[in-house]
Backbone bond lengths (Angstrom), bond angles and torsions (degrees), N, CA, C in turn:
res aa  C-N    CA-C-N  psi(-1)  N-CA   C-N-CA  omega(-1)  CA-C   N-CA-C  phi
1 X - - - 1.447 - - 1.531 110.74 -
2 X 1.338 117.53 -38.76 1.454 122.29 179.24 1.528 110.01 -63.58
3 X 1.337 116.61 -37.94 1.460 120.31 178.85 1.523 110.71 -64.95
4 X 1.330 118.21 -38.47 1.464 121.39 179.63 1.522 110.09 -66.11
5 X 1.338 117.33 -42.27 1.474 120.47 177.81 1.521 111.06 -64.04
6 X 1.340 116.70 -42.12 1.465 120.53 178.63 1.524 110.60 -62.30
7 X 1.334 115.36 -43.78 1.462 119.99 178.62 1.525 110.61 -63.36
8 X 1.327 117.41 -43.67 1.468 121.68 179.64 1.525 110.54 -62.62
9 X 1.338 117.12 -41.81 1.464 120.81 179.04 1.526 110.58 -64.93
10 X 1.331 117.09 -42.32 1.453 121.50 178.37 1.524 110.94 -63.31
11 X 1.318 116.24 -43.44 1.456 120.84 178.61 1.522 110.80 -61.96
12 X 1.315 117.30 -41.66 1.473 121.05 178.61 1.520 110.74 -62.56
13 X 1.342 117.62 -41.18 1.461 120.67 178.03 1.520 111.46 -64.19
14 X 1.312 116.68 -40.90 1.458 120.12 178.39 1.521 111.51 -63.24
15 X 1.321 117.57 -42.35 1.460 121.42 179.59 1.519 110.15 -63.84
16 X 1.340 117.74 -44.55 1.466 121.48 179.40 1.523 109.96 -65.02
17 X 1.338 117.12 -42.43 1.462 121.17 -178.95 1.505 113.50 -65.10
18 X 1.316 118.28 -29.62 1.460 121.47 -179.92 1.506 112.11 -88.79
19 X 1.307 117.92 -10.61 1.459 120.90 -178.55 1.497 111.06 -83.01
20 X 1.324 115.95 -162.94 1.453 120.86 -179.96 1.495 110.66 93.42
21 X 1.303 113.99 -178.17 1.458 118.38 -179.74 1.502 109.68 -147.32
22 X 1.299 114.99 163.93 1.451 121.52 173.11 1.506 106.76 -131.67
23 X 1.302 115.06 149.08 1.453 118.62 179.15 1.503 109.59 -142.79
24 X 1.306 115.62 157.91 1.444 122.19 178.32 1.504 108.27 -127.21
25 X 1.306 114.70 138.50 1.446 119.26 176.30 1.505 107.74 -130.64
26 X 1.300 116.82 160.29 1.440 118.89 176.70 1.492 111.05 160.35
27 X 1.316 113.62 -170.80 1.448 120.27 -172.50 1.512 112.53 -107.48
28 X 1.336 117.87 31.36 1.458 120.07 176.70 1.505 112.16 64.57
29 X 1.315 117.28 -133.01 1.456 121.11 -176.38 1.518 111.56 -94.15
30 X 1.329 117.22 38.35 1.460 121.12 -179.04 1.508 112.71 -83.14
31 X 1.332 118.48 -10.36 1.444 120.83 -177.44 1.520 112.31 90.18
32 X 1.314 118.31 -0.65 1.454 122.31 179.28 1.523 108.30 -86.30
33 X 1.341 116.06 139.13 1.463 119.31 177.81 1.519 110.49 -52.60
34 X 1.316 115.01 137.11 1.456 121.29 176.65 1.517 107.10 -91.86
35 X 1.305 117.98 144.52 1.454 121.59 176.99 1.515 108.42 -87.52
36 X 1.322 114.74 132.38 1.447 119.80 175.85 1.512 107.65 -116.26
37 X 1.298 115.15 137.14 1.449 120.70 -178.98 1.510 108.16 -121.63
38 X 1.317 115.76 176.54 1.453 119.73 177.47 1.505 111.80 68.93
39 X 1.315 116.69 -130.01 1.458 123.82 -174.40 1.524 112.84 -53.04
40 X 1.318 118.19 -44.38 1.462 121.54 -173.23 1.525 113.84 -83.36
41 X 1.310 117.84 -15.84 1.459 120.62 -176.95 1.530 111.95 -59.39
42 X 1.321 117.48 -32.14 1.463 121.64 -177.29 1.526 113.64 -108.29
43 X 1.320 117.58 10.37 1.467 121.12 -179.13 1.527 108.82 -79.07
44 X 1.324 116.86 111.23 1.469 121.62 -175.11 1.528 113.82 -88.15
45 X 1.309 118.08 -13.28 1.469 120.24 -177.84 1.517 112.97 -85.57
46 X 1.330 116.81 -15.51 1.467 119.67 -173.22 1.521 111.62 -97.50
47 X 1.323 113.98 160.21 1.453 122.60 172.83 1.524 106.86 -97.30
48 X 1.334 118.59 133.62 1.473 118.89 177.12 1.527 110.12 -56.52
49 X 1.313 116.26 127.43 1.465 121.30 -176.12 1.522 110.74 -80.30
50 X 1.312 115.75 135.25 1.465 122.06 174.21 1.518 108.33 -160.36
51 X 1.320 115.19 157.05 1.451 119.88 175.14 1.529 107.25 -64.59
52 X 1.312 115.87 143.47 1.461 125.75 -174.12 1.521 112.70 76.62
53 X 1.343 116.36 16.19 1.449 120.99 172.14 1.527 107.49 -67.87
54 X 1.322 116.41 126.01 1.465 121.23 -177.85 1.525 109.70 -122.68
55 X 1.311 115.77 139.66 1.466 122.53 175.66 1.526 107.86 -134.20
56 X 1.334 115.97 149.58 1.463 122.20 179.05 1.523 110.43 -108.58
57 X 1.321 114.79 155.41 1.460 120.50 171.94 1.530 108.07 -69.27
58 X 1.325 116.88 163.28 1.470 120.32 179.50 1.526 112.25 -57.04
59 X 1.327 116.89 -35.70 1.467 120.48 -179.29 1.525 112.28 -76.32
60 X 1.339 117.00 -18.45 1.461 120.67 -176.14 1.515 113.35 82.71
61 X 1.334 117.30 1.43 1.466 121.28 -177.57 1.515 113.90 -79.31
62 X 1.339 117.51 -18.19 1.462 120.96 -176.65 1.520 109.46 -134.89
63 X 1.336 115.34 135.39 1.462 121.77 173.77 1.517 108.18 -121.18
64 X 1.328 115.83 133.20 1.451 121.71 174.60 1.527 106.68 -116.37
65 X 1.338 115.28 129.57 1.456 121.83 178.83 1.518 108.58 -120.66
66 X 1.331 116.53 131.98 1.470 121.37 174.91 1.528 105.84 -85.00
67 X 1.334 117.15 100.48 1.469 121.09 -174.63 1.526 113.15 -88.07
68 X 1.320 117.27 -15.08 1.465 121.09 174.62 1.519 107.97 -156.69
69 X 1.330 115.83 150.52 1.457 120.92 179.70 1.515 109.49 -148.49
70 X 1.325 114.97 135.46 1.462 120.34 174.70 1.523 107.19 -132.71
71 X 1.329 116.44 116.88 1.456 129.12 -2.35 1.533 111.30 -69.75
72 X 1.334 116.09 171.84 1.466 121.45 -174.93 1.528 112.49 -62.18
73 X 1.317 117.60 -34.44 1.465 122.81 172.32 1.516 107.99 -110.57
74 X 1.337 118.25 142.44 1.464 119.08 177.64 1.525 110.72 -55.66
75 X 1.323 115.31 135.47 1.465 120.67 -176.93 1.516 110.07 -120.42
76 X 1.319 114.48 150.39 1.445 120.76 175.93 1.528 108.69 -78.73
77 X 1.324 116.84 134.10 1.459 120.90 177.28 1.515 112.86 70.76
78 X 1.329 115.70 -154.52 1.465 121.64 -177.46 1.517 111.07 -92.35
79 X 1.322 114.82 144.99 1.461 122.73 172.07 1.514 105.79 -124.94
80 X 1.317 117.58 122.19 1.470 122.39 -177.02 1.530 111.18 53.37
81 X 1.323 116.31 46.40 1.469 123.98 177.85 1.518 114.35 64.54
82 X 1.331 118.13 17.11 1.463 121.41 177.00 1.521 109.02 -133.69
83 X 1.325 115.00 148.72 1.449 119.99 169.61 1.522 107.67 -80.55
84 X 1.310 117.44 178.64 1.459 122.00 -179.90 1.527 110.82 -58.98
85 X 1.329 115.16 140.24 1.463 122.29 176.66 1.526 107.43 -125.28
86 X 1.325 116.45 125.24 1.461 121.47 178.02 1.516 109.12 -120.47
87 X 1.325 116.22 141.33 1.456 121.76 169.21 1.523 106.72 -104.18
88 X 1.315 115.84 124.15 1.459 122.58 -175.33 1.518 110.93 -111.21
89 X 1.305 116.27 140.28 1.462 122.43 170.57 1.521 106.62 -108.66
90 X 1.331 116.78 130.10 1.461 121.49 -178.92 1.527 108.27 -117.52
91 X 1.335 115.82 125.35 1.462 121.10 179.78 1.523 109.81 -129.31
92 X 1.338 114.99 157.73 1.458 120.21 177.10 1.531 109.70 -89.78
93 X 1.326 116.55 -174.55 1.461 121.43 -175.64 1.520 113.24 -61.35
94 X 1.329 117.03 -25.25 1.466 120.08 179.73 1.532 112.23 -92.44
95 X 1.324 116.82 0.85 1.463 120.88 178.90 1.516 114.79 90.37
96 X 1.332 116.77 4.26 1.465 120.62 179.57 1.523 110.26 -80.26
97 X 1.346 117.54 141.58 1.470 120.42 178.35 1.529 111.96 -61.38
98 X 1.309 115.98 139.76 1.463 122.42 175.54 1.525 105.81 -97.76
99 X 1.333 115.51 105.49 1.462 120.17 -171.99 1.526 113.97 -97.35
100 X 1.302 117.61 -14.65 1.464 120.67 -172.37 1.528 112.70 -113.29
101 X 1.304 117.90 29.67 1.466 120.58 -174.37 1.524 112.08 -91.57
102 X 1.303 113.88 154.87 1.458 122.03 167.22 1.527 104.87 -102.74
103 X 1.322 116.73 122.43 1.466 121.97 -174.51 1.529 109.66 -112.87
104 X 1.320 115.72 138.11 1.462 120.45 170.53 1.529 108.02 -134.92
105 X 1.331 115.26 153.84 1.458 121.41 -179.94 1.519 108.35 -128.17
106 X 1.339 115.27 130.87 1.464 121.47 179.58 1.524 109.60 -125.84
107 X 1.336 117.72 96.66 1.463 119.99 173.89 1.535 109.65 -75.97
108 X 1.329 116.36 125.52 1.461 121.97 -177.45 1.525 109.65 -129.15
109 X 1.325 116.23 134.36 1.461 121.92 178.80 1.532 107.76 -106.95
110 X 1.350 117.16 96.72 1.466 119.49 -173.15 1.527 114.57 -65.21
111 X 1.318 117.71 -31.86 1.464 119.60 -178.72 1.524 112.23 -65.29
112 X 1.330 116.57 -26.38 1.470 120.84 179.54 1.530 112.04 -112.34
113 X 1.319 115.36 -1.13 1.476 122.60 176.91 1.526 113.49 56.35
114 X 1.357 115.00 49.41 1.466 117.43 176.11 1.529 110.74 -146.32
115 X 1.313 113.17 154.34 1.465 121.40 175.18 1.520 109.17 -92.22
116 X 1.304 116.10 168.79 1.456 121.13 172.43 1.524 108.30 -64.09
117 X 1.327 117.89 142.69 1.466 119.89 -179.34 1.530 113.50 -74.25
118 X 1.318 118.10 -10.02 1.463 121.50 -177.65 1.524 109.13 -117.09
119 X 1.323 116.72 136.08 1.465 121.24 176.01 1.525 108.82 -87.36
120 X 1.337 117.42 120.22 1.471 119.03 179.10 1.530 111.97 -61.05
121 X 1.315 115.21 148.98 1.461 122.64 178.29 1.525 107.62 -102.05
122 X 1.330 116.65 125.65 1.462 121.65 -175.67 1.526 109.00 -113.46
123 X 1.341 115.76 131.43 1.463 121.84 177.98 1.520 109.13 -124.43
124 X 1.333 116.04 128.80 1.462 120.72 177.51 1.518 109.93 -80.39
125 X 1.319 116.04 138.32 1.460 120.88 174.50 1.535 110.22 -93.43
126 X 1.345 117.08 -2.45 1.454 121.93 175.03 1.516 115.45 84.86
127 X 1.323 117.68 -2.76 1.469 120.50 -177.04 1.524 112.58 -121.14
128 X 1.339 116.75 18.94 1.456 120.98 -176.96 1.518 112.75 93.45
129 X 1.343 116.62 2.05 1.454 119.77 173.69 1.527 108.87 -111.20
130 X 1.326 113.44 149.11 1.452 120.96 -175.83 1.526 107.87 -137.12
131 X 1.321 116.62 137.37 1.467 121.13 178.26 1.529 107.56 -101.22
132 X 1.327 114.70 123.61 1.466 121.70 179.42 1.520 108.13 -108.10
133 X 1.322 115.56 114.86 1.464 120.93 179.81 1.521 109.75 -109.85
134 X 1.314 115.05 159.70 1.471 122.80 177.94 1.527 112.69 62.96
135 X 1.336 115.85 42.55 1.459 119.47 171.80 1.527 105.52 -84.45
136 X 1.323 115.58 107.35 1.460 119.01 -176.14 1.517 111.41 -106.33
137 X 1.322 114.37 131.78 1.454 122.11 171.12 1.524 105.82 -111.65
138 X 1.316 116.34 108.20 1.461 121.25 -172.23 1.522 113.22 -80.16
139 X 1.329 117.00 -11.10 1.458 121.18 -179.23 1.520 109.81 -145.26
140 X 1.326 115.86 155.91 1.459 120.76 171.38 1.519 108.57 -74.11
141 X 1.327 115.88 150.88 1.457 119.82 175.13 1.511 112.54 131.76
142 X 1.333 114.84 -165.36 1.460 122.88 -175.84 1.533 110.55 -81.85
143 X 1.332 115.32 129.46 1.468 122.82 178.53 1.517 109.88 -126.89
144 X 1.318 116.37 146.10 1.459 123.17 170.69 1.532 106.36 -109.76
145 X 1.314 115.62 109.21 1.460 119.99 -179.50 1.529 107.30 -98.77
146 X 1.329 116.07 113.04 1.459 121.31 -179.33 1.521 108.29 -100.03
147 X 1.330 115.21 121.62 1.463 122.06 173.99 1.524 106.19 -101.03
148 X 1.316 116.60 116.85 1.464 121.66 178.77 1.523 108.59 -99.47
149 X 1.329 115.32 126.12 1.461 122.46 -178.94 1.526 107.37 -114.31
150 X 1.348 116.29 116.03 1.459 121.06 179.68 1.519 109.45 -112.86
151 X 1.322 115.39 127.80 1.465 121.73 173.62 1.526 106.63 -131.71
152 X 1.304 116.07 112.56 1.459 120.14 -175.83 1.514 109.74 61.16
153 X 1.339 116.45 -127.08 1.464 120.95 -179.86 1.530 111.88 -87.23
154 X 1.327 117.27 -11.65 1.471 120.85 -177.16 1.526 110.71 -84.25
155 X 1.314 115.13 144.02 1.458 121.36 177.85 1.523 108.69 -139.29
156 X 1.319 116.33 131.85 1.468 122.42 179.98 1.523 108.42 -127.09
157 X 1.330 116.75 135.97 1.456 122.00 174.45 1.526 109.14 -104.88
158 X 1.329 114.91 134.52 1.462 121.53 178.02 1.528 106.86 -122.24
159 X 1.331 116.12 124.64 1.462 121.74 -174.13 1.524 111.45 -101.03
160 X 1.333 115.37 130.57 1.465 122.68 171.23 1.527 107.18 -115.08
161 X 1.337 118.27 102.70 1.464 120.62 176.21 1.532 109.41 -85.12
162 X 1.323 116.84 109.86 1.475 119.88 -173.78 1.529 110.85 -129.04
163 X 1.303 115.13 164.16 1.453 121.52 176.00 1.528 108.29 -118.71
164 X 1.315 115.84 137.27 1.462 121.95 -177.66 1.525 109.26 -116.00
165 X 1.335 115.33 130.96 1.470 120.36 176.77 1.510 109.44 -114.78
């Protein structure tokens, strides 16, 4: 009988621990920080995601800015039959647009040691902006999104540490 009570108590804790909700609020693609609650509220390794979020390569020679995002906060799986879509602006150290780059994006979840199962498709708009479609986050949690910018023989990695709810 004690084992049944222990099992029932454990099961109740598991159900409560898996319940709850998370929500995101914000102003869409206005460039204002979005509030993240639940799982991401206490994630200290990530940068709060917002439109116009900019990160530099380690060398400082390349800056990538997320100038638009649909949905406004990174989402797990598909939203309205689409995965995440980001519009990126790529500039060099002097702030000039990088128009001739080959761009790739590698979303990686270090806590689970896996990459996204889908390779994002990147299209150049010819003016230093690039549209990245099919950015899939298969799980909630902390992700390291590496944007690789190749121009000729040079290659720069730009890291976006983000949390997905």
